[in-house]
Short mmCIF file of the C-alpha atoms (twelve columns), coordinates in Angstrom:
data_MODEL
# 
_entry.id   MODEL 
# 
loop_
_atom_site.group_PDB 
_atom_site.id 
_atom_site.type_symbol 
_atom_site.label_atom_id 
_atom_site.label_alt_id 
_atom_site.label_comp_id 
_atom_site.label_asym_id 
_atom_site.label_seq_id 
_atom_site.Cartn_x 
_atom_site.Cartn_y 
_atom_site.Cartn_z 
_atom_site.pdbx_PDB_model_num 
ATOM 1   C CA . MET A 1   -136.008 -159.257 187.254 1 
ATOM 2   C CA . ASP A 2   -133.574 -156.507 187.108 1 
ATOM 3   C CA . SER A 3   -132.958 -153.638 189.453 1 
ATOM 4   C CA . THR A 4   -134.948 -151.254 187.308 1 
ATOM 5   C CA . ASP A 5   -137.945 -153.599 187.640 1 
ATOM 6   C CA . SER A 6   -137.376 -154.020 191.191 1 
ATOM 7   C CA . ASP A 7   -137.248 -150.147 191.777 1 
ATOM 8   C CA . THR A 8   -140.381 -149.595 189.769 1 
ATOM 9   C CA . ILE A 9   -142.194 -152.362 191.648 1 
ATOM 10  C CA . LEU A 10  -141.215 -150.947 194.965 1 
ATOM 11  C CA . LYS A 11  -142.361 -147.368 193.994 1 
ATOM 12  C CA . THR A 12  -145.626 -148.608 192.584 1 
ATOM 13  C CA . LEU A 13  -146.371 -150.679 195.674 1 
ATOM 14  C CA . ALA A 14  -145.430 -147.906 197.962 1 
ATOM 15  C CA . SER A 15  -147.769 -145.520 196.164 1 
ATOM 16  C CA . ILE A 16  -150.951 -147.779 196.324 1 
ATOM 17  C CA . ALA A 17  -150.322 -149.781 199.525 1 
ATOM 18  C CA . ASP A 18  -151.846 -149.274 202.956 1 
ATOM 19  C CA . PRO A 19  -149.426 -146.861 204.577 1 
ATOM 20  C CA . HIS A 20  -148.590 -149.329 207.581 1 
ATOM 21  C CA . VAL A 21  -147.976 -152.136 205.341 1 
ATOM 22  C CA . SER A 22  -145.825 -150.179 202.850 1 
ATOM 23  C CA . LYS A 23  -143.907 -148.829 205.756 1 
ATOM 24  C CA . ALA A 24  -143.368 -152.384 207.166 1 
ATOM 25  C CA . VAL A 25  -142.366 -153.826 203.903 1 
ATOM 26  C CA . LEU A 26  -140.098 -151.048 203.006 1 
ATOM 27  C CA . GLN A 27  -138.514 -151.046 206.454 1 
ATOM 28  C CA . GLY A 28  -137.995 -154.756 206.162 1 
ATOM 29  C CA . LEU A 29  -136.286 -154.302 202.934 1 
ATOM 30  C CA . ILE A 30  -134.029 -151.568 204.254 1 
ATOM 31  C CA . ASP A 31  -133.041 -153.362 207.311 1 
ATOM 32  C CA . GLY A 32  -132.599 -156.650 205.768 1 
ATOM 33  C CA . SER A 33  -135.217 -158.466 207.797 1 
ATOM 34  C CA . ILE A 34  -136.914 -159.168 204.545 1 
ATOM 35  C CA . SER A 35  -134.631 -160.800 202.006 1 
ATOM 36  C CA . ARG A 36  -135.430 -160.362 198.301 1 
ATOM 37  C CA . THR A 37  -133.299 -163.654 197.720 1 
ATOM 38  C CA . LYS A 38  -135.195 -165.478 200.325 1 
ATOM 39  C CA . VAL A 39  -138.701 -164.311 199.023 1 
ATOM 40  C CA . LEU A 40  -137.672 -165.512 195.478 1 
ATOM 41  C CA . GLU A 41  -136.321 -168.686 196.722 1 
ATOM 42  C CA . GLU A 42  -139.466 -169.426 198.600 1 
ATOM 43  C CA . PHE A 43  -141.959 -168.218 195.970 1 
ATOM 44  C CA . TYR A 44  -140.360 -168.451 192.487 1 
ATOM 45  C CA . PRO A 45  -141.137 -170.292 190.249 1 
ATOM 46  C CA . GLU A 46  -143.863 -172.267 191.941 1 
ATOM 47  C CA . PHE A 47  -145.970 -169.243 193.225 1 
ATOM 48  C CA . CYS A 48  -144.457 -166.297 191.554 1 
ATOM 49  C CA . SER A 49  -143.215 -165.170 188.011 1 
ATOM 50  C CA . SER A 50  -142.238 -161.965 186.543 1 
ATOM 51  C CA . ALA A 51  -145.279 -161.889 184.185 1 
ATOM 52  C CA . LEU A 52  -147.545 -162.282 187.264 1 
ATOM 53  C CA . VAL A 53  -145.965 -159.406 189.179 1 
ATOM 54  C CA . HIS A 54  -146.192 -157.126 186.245 1 
ATOM 55  C CA . ALA A 55  -149.838 -158.205 185.502 1 
ATOM 56  C CA . ILE A 56  -150.828 -157.489 189.165 1 
ATOM 57  C CA . LEU A 57  -148.964 -154.105 189.039 1 
ATOM 58  C CA . ALA A 58  -150.837 -153.145 185.823 1 
ATOM 59  C CA . LEU A 59  -154.238 -154.011 187.349 1 
ATOM 60  C CA . ALA A 60  -153.437 -152.406 190.746 1 
ATOM 61  C CA . THR A 61  -152.151 -149.150 188.855 1 
ATOM 62  C CA . ARG A 62  -155.236 -149.324 186.742 1 
ATOM 63  C CA . LEU A 63  -157.542 -149.613 189.738 1 
ATOM 64  C CA . ILE A 64  -155.912 -146.810 191.849 1 
ATOM 65  C CA . ASN A 65  -154.621 -144.252 189.545 1 
ATOM 66  C CA . GLU A 66  -156.312 -144.270 186.180 1 
ATOM 67  C CA . ARG A 67  -159.640 -143.735 184.509 1 
ATOM 68  C CA . SER A 68  -158.760 -143.605 180.743 1 
ATOM 69  C CA . ASP A 69  -155.161 -142.565 179.877 1 
ATOM 70  C CA . ASP A 70  -153.035 -145.679 180.780 1 
ATOM 71  C CA . ALA A 71  -149.926 -144.891 178.709 1 
ATOM 72  C CA . GLY A 72  -146.726 -143.198 179.555 1 
ATOM 73  C CA . LEU A 73  -145.776 -141.807 182.957 1 
ATOM 74  C CA . HIS A 74  -148.085 -140.659 185.738 1 
ATOM 75  C CA . GLN A 75  -147.628 -137.081 186.921 1 
ATOM 76  C CA . SER A 76  -145.719 -138.543 189.756 1 
ATOM 77  C CA . GLY A 77  -143.156 -140.069 187.555 1 
ATOM 78  C CA . TRP A 78  -144.356 -143.757 188.071 1 
ATOM 79  C CA . PRO A 79  -145.313 -145.858 185.029 1 
ATOM 80  C CA . ARG A 80  -149.009 -146.198 184.031 1 
ATOM 81  C CA . SER A 81  -150.733 -149.435 183.758 1 
ATOM 82  C CA . ARG A 82  -150.092 -150.137 180.080 1 
ATOM 83  C CA . CYS A 83  -146.328 -150.237 180.770 1 
ATOM 84  C CA . PHE A 84  -146.686 -152.966 183.207 1 
ATOM 85  C CA . MET A 85  -149.278 -154.791 180.975 1 
ATOM 86  C CA . ASN A 86  -147.024 -154.599 177.788 1 
ATOM 87  C CA . LYS A 87  -143.907 -156.097 179.874 1 
ATOM 88  C CA . ALA A 88  -146.197 -158.863 181.294 1 
ATOM 89  C CA . LYS A 89  -147.325 -159.710 177.793 1 
ATOM 90  C CA . THR A 90  -143.697 -159.553 176.517 1 
ATOM 91  C CA . ILE A 91  -142.519 -162.056 179.145 1 
ATOM 92  C CA . LEU A 92  -145.454 -164.498 178.332 1 
ATOM 93  C CA . GLN A 93  -144.959 -164.166 174.547 1 
ATOM 94  C CA . ASP A 94  -141.400 -165.494 175.045 1 
ATOM 95  C CA . THR A 95  -142.933 -168.833 176.075 1 
ATOM 96  C CA . LYS A 96  -144.948 -170.915 173.716 1 
ATOM 97  C CA . ALA A 97  -147.688 -171.365 175.972 1 
ATOM 98  C CA . PRO A 98  -147.896 -170.437 179.754 1 
ATOM 99  C CA . SER A 99  -147.228 -173.695 181.665 1 
ATOM 100 C CA . THR A 100 -146.573 -172.613 185.291 1 
ATOM 101 C CA . LEU A 101 -149.085 -171.833 187.875 1 
ATOM 102 C CA . PRO A 102 -148.196 -168.162 188.251 1 
ATOM 103 C CA . ASP A 103 -147.863 -167.476 184.408 1 
ATOM 104 C CA . ILE A 104 -151.362 -169.040 183.982 1 
ATOM 105 C CA . GLN A 105 -152.598 -166.867 186.853 1 
ATOM 106 C CA . ALA A 106 -151.324 -163.750 184.865 1 
ATOM 107 C CA . LEU A 107 -153.738 -164.622 182.048 1 
ATOM 108 C CA . GLY A 108 -156.587 -164.306 184.757 1 
ATOM 109 C CA . ILE A 109 -155.175 -160.972 185.704 1 
ATOM 110 C CA . PHE A 110 -154.994 -159.762 182.124 1 
ATOM 111 C CA . SER A 111 -158.717 -160.679 182.003 1 
ATOM 112 C CA . LEU A 112 -159.673 -158.455 184.928 1 
ATOM 113 C CA . TYR A 113 -157.398 -155.699 183.699 1 
ATOM 114 C CA . TYR A 114 -159.210 -155.699 180.334 1 
ATOM 115 C CA . LEU A 115 -162.642 -155.692 182.178 1 
ATOM 116 C CA . ARG A 116 -161.548 -152.712 184.115 1 
ATOM 117 C CA . CYS A 117 -160.553 -151.045 180.763 1 
ATOM 118 C CA . GLY A 118 -164.050 -151.759 179.335 1 
ATOM 119 C CA . GLN A 119 -162.493 -154.053 176.640 1 
ATOM 120 C CA . GLU A 120 -164.895 -156.972 177.178 1 
ATOM 121 C CA . THR A 121 -163.971 -158.935 174.126 1 
ATOM 122 C CA . GLU A 122 -160.323 -158.966 175.063 1 
ATOM 123 C CA . ALA A 123 -161.240 -159.729 178.616 1 
ATOM 124 C CA . GLN A 124 -163.239 -162.692 177.481 1 
ATOM 125 C CA . ALA A 125 -160.571 -164.060 175.212 1 
ATOM 126 C CA . TYR A 126 -157.979 -163.970 178.219 1 
ATOM 127 C CA . ALA A 127 -160.563 -165.544 180.511 1 
ATOM 128 C CA . GLU A 128 -160.891 -168.452 178.037 1 
ATOM 129 C CA . SER A 129 -157.190 -168.649 177.595 1 
ATOM 130 C CA . PHE A 130 -156.867 -168.674 181.499 1 
ATOM 131 C CA . ALA A 131 -159.568 -171.564 181.916 1 
ATOM 132 C CA . THR A 132 -158.041 -173.576 179.072 1 
ATOM 133 C CA . SER A 133 -154.417 -173.287 180.374 1 
ATOM 134 C CA . ILE A 134 -155.392 -173.893 184.078 1 
ATOM 135 C CA . SER A 135 -157.529 -176.994 183.172 1 
ATOM 136 C CA . ASP A 136 -154.569 -178.446 181.268 1 
ATOM 137 C CA . LEU A 137 -152.347 -177.681 184.217 1 
ATOM 138 C CA . PHE A 138 -154.901 -179.272 186.632 1 
ATOM 139 C CA . GLN A 139 -154.956 -182.497 184.514 1 
ATOM 140 C CA . ARG A 140 -151.083 -182.741 184.170 1 
ATOM 141 C CA . SER A 141 -150.613 -182.165 187.833 1 
ATOM 142 C CA . PRO A 142 -150.445 -185.242 190.247 1 
ATOM 143 C CA . MET A 143 -153.626 -185.538 192.412 1 
ATOM 144 C CA . TYR A 144 -152.840 -184.056 195.704 1 
ATOM 145 C CA . GLU A 145 -154.569 -185.876 198.629 1 
ATOM 146 C CA . GLY A 146 -152.999 -183.308 201.189 1 
ATOM 147 C CA . GLU A 147 -153.796 -179.834 201.670 1 
ATOM 148 C CA . ASP A 148 -150.334 -178.283 200.608 1 
ATOM 149 C CA . ASP A 149 -150.115 -174.641 199.492 1 
ATOM 150 C CA . TYR A 150 -149.623 -175.671 195.701 1 
ATOM 151 C CA . ALA A 151 -152.730 -177.907 195.579 1 
ATOM 152 C CA . GLU A 152 -154.730 -175.233 197.342 1 
ATOM 153 C CA . SER A 153 -153.543 -172.617 194.850 1 
ATOM 154 C CA . LEU A 154 -154.090 -174.683 191.846 1 
ATOM 155 C CA . ARG A 155 -157.790 -175.453 192.928 1 
ATOM 156 C CA . THR A 156 -158.356 -171.855 193.971 1 
ATOM 157 C CA . SER A 157 -157.085 -170.763 190.439 1 
ATOM 158 C CA . TYR A 158 -159.287 -173.335 188.647 1 
ATOM 159 C CA . CYS A 159 -162.373 -171.918 190.547 1 
ATOM 160 C CA . GLY A 160 -161.255 -168.356 189.626 1 
ATOM 161 C CA . ALA A 161 -161.153 -169.336 185.862 1 
ATOM 162 C CA . VAL A 162 -164.531 -170.783 185.954 1 
ATOM 163 C CA . SER A 163 -165.797 -167.660 187.625 1 
ATOM 164 C CA . LEU A 164 -164.217 -165.425 185.018 1 
ATOM 165 C CA . MET A 165 -165.867 -167.512 182.192 1 
ATOM 166 C CA . ARG A 166 -169.330 -166.623 183.494 1 
# 
């Protein structure tokens, strides 16, 4: 993720987040108590990907700021949801098939995004892709007996995929 993406993400999150949370996060980034490098080391690629971040930003922007016009820039100067969605899709198209948990979760977010846009056929197609991909990952992953974060995220994502398919 380059500095332009980081700036865009920060601006968008600041515009839609709870003021207390947004202030705490921004203050942490400013004073260095929240390290971007540490966050990426801790969560990427096991729990975070650029595609997932952009998909979440697309959905959040759609939910908060838009009813129909989702292209271009908002009057505030921030990108509209389609900008984030196009970026997320481009990132995933560069891979043959999403194979990491966060990239697969992005497919589920795509489904929710298209549901919100009223495009149910597109939403269903992404829900099916999410369900197929998470099932494949679940079968490839070693069986976890413990309750580590990855195993819990994998199980929760699988349940989410089943719910989206209904």
